[in-house]
C-alpha positions as CSV (number, residue, x, y, z in Angstrom):
1,A,158.2,105.7,152.8
2,L,154.9,103.8,153.2
3,Q,152.5,106.6,152.8
4,S,154.8,107.4,149.3
5,L,154.1,104.1,148.3
6,L,150.7,103.7,148.7
7,A,149.9,107.4,147.2
8,D,152.1,106.0,144.1
9,K,150.0,103.2,144.2
10,D,147.2,105.3,144.2
11,R,148.3,107.2,141.7
12,Q,148.9,104.0,139.4
13,I,145.4,102.8,140.1
14,G,143.5,106.2,139.4
15,Y,145.7,106.2,135.9
16,W,144.5,102.7,134.9
17,E,140.9,103.7,136.1
18,Q,140.8,106.5,133.9
19,K,142.9,104.3,130.8
20,Y,140.0,101.7,131.7
21,A,137.0,104.2,131.4
22,T,138.4,105.6,128.0
23,A,138.8,102.3,126.6
24,A,135.3,101.1,127.8
25,D,133.8,104.8,126.5
26,A,135.7,103.7,123.3
27,L,134.1,100.3,122.7
28,K,130.9,101.8,124.1
29,V,131.0,104.3,120.8
30,Q,132.3,101.4,118.6
31,A,129.7,99.2,119.8
32,D,127.0,101.9,119.0
33,N,128.4,102.5,115.4
34,L,127.8,98.5,114.7
35,S,124.3,98.5,116.1
36,S,123.7,101.7,113.8
37,M,125.4,99.9,110.9
38,R,123.8,96.9,111.2
39,E,120.1,99.0,111.3
40,I,121.0,100.5,107.9
41,Q,122.0,97.1,106.6
42,E,118.6,95.5,107.9
43,G,117.1,98.5,106.3
44,D,118.8,98.2,103.3
45,R,118.0,94.5,103.1
46,T,114.5,95.5,103.4
47,K,114.6,97.9,101.1
48,A,116.2,95.5,98.5
49,Q,113.5,92.7,99.1
50,T,110.8,95.4,98.5
51,I,112.5,96.4,95.4
52,A,112.9,93.0,94.2
53,Q,109.1,92.0,95.3
54,Q,108.3,95.1,93.0
55,L,110.4,93.7,89.7
56,A,108.8,90.4,90.2
57,S,105.7,92.1,90.0
58,A,106.6,94.2,87.3
59,Q,108.6,91.1,85.4
60,K,104.7,89.4,85.9
61,A,102.6,92.2,84.9
62,L,104.7,92.4,81.4
63,E,104.7,88.7,80.7
64,D,100.8,89.2,81.5
65,H,100.6,91.8,78.7
66,L,102.6,90.2,76.4
67,H,100.5,87.0,76.7
68,D,97.6,89.2,75.6
69,Y,99.2,91.3,73.2
70,Q,100.0,87.5,71.9
71,M,96.5,86.3,72.0
72,K,95.7,89.6,70.3
73,V,98.3,89.4,67.6
74,Q,97.0,85.4,66.8
75,K,93.2,86.6,66.7
76,L,94.3,89.3,64.2
77,Q,96.5,87.0,62.3
78,A,93.0,84.5,62.2
79,A,90.9,87.7,61.0
80,V,93.1,88.5,58.4
81,E,93.4,85.0,57.0
82,E,89.8,85.0,56.9
83,V,89.3,88.2,55.4
84,D,92.1,87.0,52.5
85,E,90.2,83.8,51.8
86,A,86.9,85.5,51.4
87,L,88.5,87.9,49.4
88,R,90.0,85.2,47.0
89,R,86.5,83.5,47.4
90,R,85.3,86.6,46.0
91,H,87.7,87.1,43.2
92,A,87.4,83.4,42.1
93,A,83.6,83.7,41.9
94,F,84.2,87.0,39.9
95,E,86.5,85.9,37.7
96,E,84.0,82.8,36.8
97,L,81.2,85.1,36.3
98,L,83.6,87.2,34.0
99,Q,84.4,83.7,32.2
100,K,80.7,82.7,31.8
101,Y,79.1,86.0,31.1
102,G,82.2,88.0,29.7
103,R,83.6,91.3,30.5
104,P,80.7,94.1,30.7
105,Q,80.2,96.1,27.8
106,A,80.7,100.2,28.6
107,P,77.4,102.4,27.3
Protein backbone atom coordinates (compact mmCIF):
# COMPACT_ATOMS: atom_id res chain seq x y z
CA ALA A 1 0.00 0.00 0.00
CA LEU A 2 2.86 2.33 0.88
CA GLN A 3 4.59 1.49 -2.43
CA SER A 4 1.39 2.27 -4.30
CA LEU A 5 1.03 5.56 -2.43
CA LEU A 6 4.66 6.50 -3.17
CA ALA A 7 4.26 5.54 -6.84
CA ASP A 8 1.09 7.67 -7.02
CA LYS A 9 2.91 10.61 -5.43
CA ASP A 10 5.82 10.16 -7.90
CA ARG A 11 3.32 10.26 -10.80
CA GLN A 12 1.71 13.40 -9.36
CA ILE A 13 5.13 15.02 -8.90
CA GLY A 14 6.06 14.08 -12.49
CA TYR A 15 2.75 15.48 -13.73
CA TRP A 16 3.27 18.79 -11.90
CA GLU A 17 6.91 18.98 -12.95
CA GLN A 18 5.77 18.55 -16.55
CA LYS A 19 3.09 21.25 -16.06
CA TYR A 20 5.71 23.52 -14.47
CA ALA A 21 8.15 22.93 -17.36
CA THR A 22 5.39 23.63 -19.91
CA ALA A 23 4.40 26.83 -18.11
CA ALA A 24 8.06 27.88 -17.84
CA ASP A 25 8.52 27.28 -21.56
CA ALA A 26 5.41 29.33 -22.33
CA LEU A 27 6.68 32.15 -20.10
CA LYS A 28 10.04 32.02 -21.86
CA VAL A 29 8.30 32.31 -25.24
CA GLN A 30 6.25 35.26 -23.95
CA ALA A 31 9.38 36.91 -22.54
CA ASP A 32 11.17 36.43 -25.86
CA ASN A 33 8.14 37.89 -27.70
CA LEU A 34 8.07 40.89 -25.38
CA SER A 35 11.80 41.38 -25.80
CA SER A 36 11.42 41.25 -29.58
CA MET A 37 8.54 43.71 -29.42
CA ARG A 38 10.62 46.04 -27.24
CA GLU A 39 13.48 45.88 -29.76
CA ILE A 40 11.06 46.64 -32.59
CA GLN A 41 9.60 49.52 -30.59
CA GLU A 42 13.08 50.91 -29.94
CA GLY A 43 13.87 50.61 -33.65
CA ASP A 44 10.62 52.38 -34.52
CA ARG A 45 11.37 55.09 -31.97
CA THR A 46 14.83 55.57 -33.46
CA LYS A 47 13.34 55.75 -36.96
CA ALA A 48 10.74 58.27 -35.77
CA GLN A 49 13.46 60.41 -34.18
CA THR A 50 15.51 60.24 -37.38
CA ILE A 51 12.50 61.23 -39.47
CA ALA A 52 11.69 64.07 -37.06
CA GLN A 53 15.27 65.34 -37.36
CA GLN A 54 15.12 65.09 -41.15
CA LEU A 55 11.84 66.98 -41.18
CA ALA A 56 13.28 69.67 -38.92
CA SER A 57 16.29 69.99 -41.24
CA ALA A 58 14.04 70.18 -44.29
CA GLN A 59 11.88 72.82 -42.61
CA LYS A 60 14.99 74.85 -41.74
CA ALA A 61 16.22 74.58 -45.31
CA LEU A 62 12.82 75.69 -46.63
CA GLU A 63 12.78 78.63 -44.23
CA ASP A 64 16.28 79.60 -45.39
CA HIS A 65 15.20 79.34 -49.05
CA LEU A 66 12.10 81.38 -48.29
CA HIS A 67 14.20 84.06 -46.61
CA ASP A 68 16.60 84.14 -49.58
CA TYR A 69 13.65 84.34 -51.97
CA GLN A 70 12.08 87.19 -49.98
CA MET A 71 15.39 89.09 -50.02
CA LYS A 72 15.65 88.62 -53.82
CA VAL A 73 12.06 89.79 -54.25
CA GLN A 74 12.80 92.91 -52.19
CA LYS A 75 15.90 93.64 -54.26
CA LEU A 76 13.97 93.13 -57.49
CA GLN A 77 11.16 95.40 -56.27
CA ALA A 78 13.70 98.08 -55.38
CA ALA A 79 15.32 97.73 -58.81
CA VAL A 80 11.92 97.97 -60.55
CA GLU A 81 11.10 101.08 -58.52
CA GLU A 82 14.44 102.63 -59.50
CA VAL A 83 13.80 101.86 -63.19
CA ASP A 84 10.26 103.25 -62.92
CA GLU A 85 11.60 106.42 -61.33
CA ALA A 86 14.30 106.76 -63.99
CA LEU A 87 11.70 106.28 -66.75
CA ARG A 88 9.41 108.85 -65.11
CA ARG A 89 12.30 111.35 -64.95
CA ARG A 90 13.23 110.61 -68.57
CA HIS A 91 9.62 110.98 -69.69
CA ALA A 92 9.29 114.22 -67.72
CA ALA A 93 12.53 115.55 -69.27
CA PHE A 94 11.32 114.54 -72.74
CA GLU A 95 7.96 116.28 -72.14
CA GLU A 96 9.84 119.37 -70.94
CA LEU A 97 11.92 119.37 -74.13
CA LEU A 98 8.78 118.97 -76.23
CA GLN A 99 7.15 121.90 -74.50
CA LYS A 100 10.27 123.99 -74.77
CA TYR A 101 11.19 123.21 -78.41
CA GLY A 102 7.99 121.73 -79.79
CA ARG A 103 7.47 118.49 -81.58
CA PRO A 104 10.06 117.56 -84.17
CA GLN A 105 8.97 118.09 -87.78
CA ALA A 106 8.73 115.07 -90.06
CA PRO A 107 11.13 115.36 -93.01
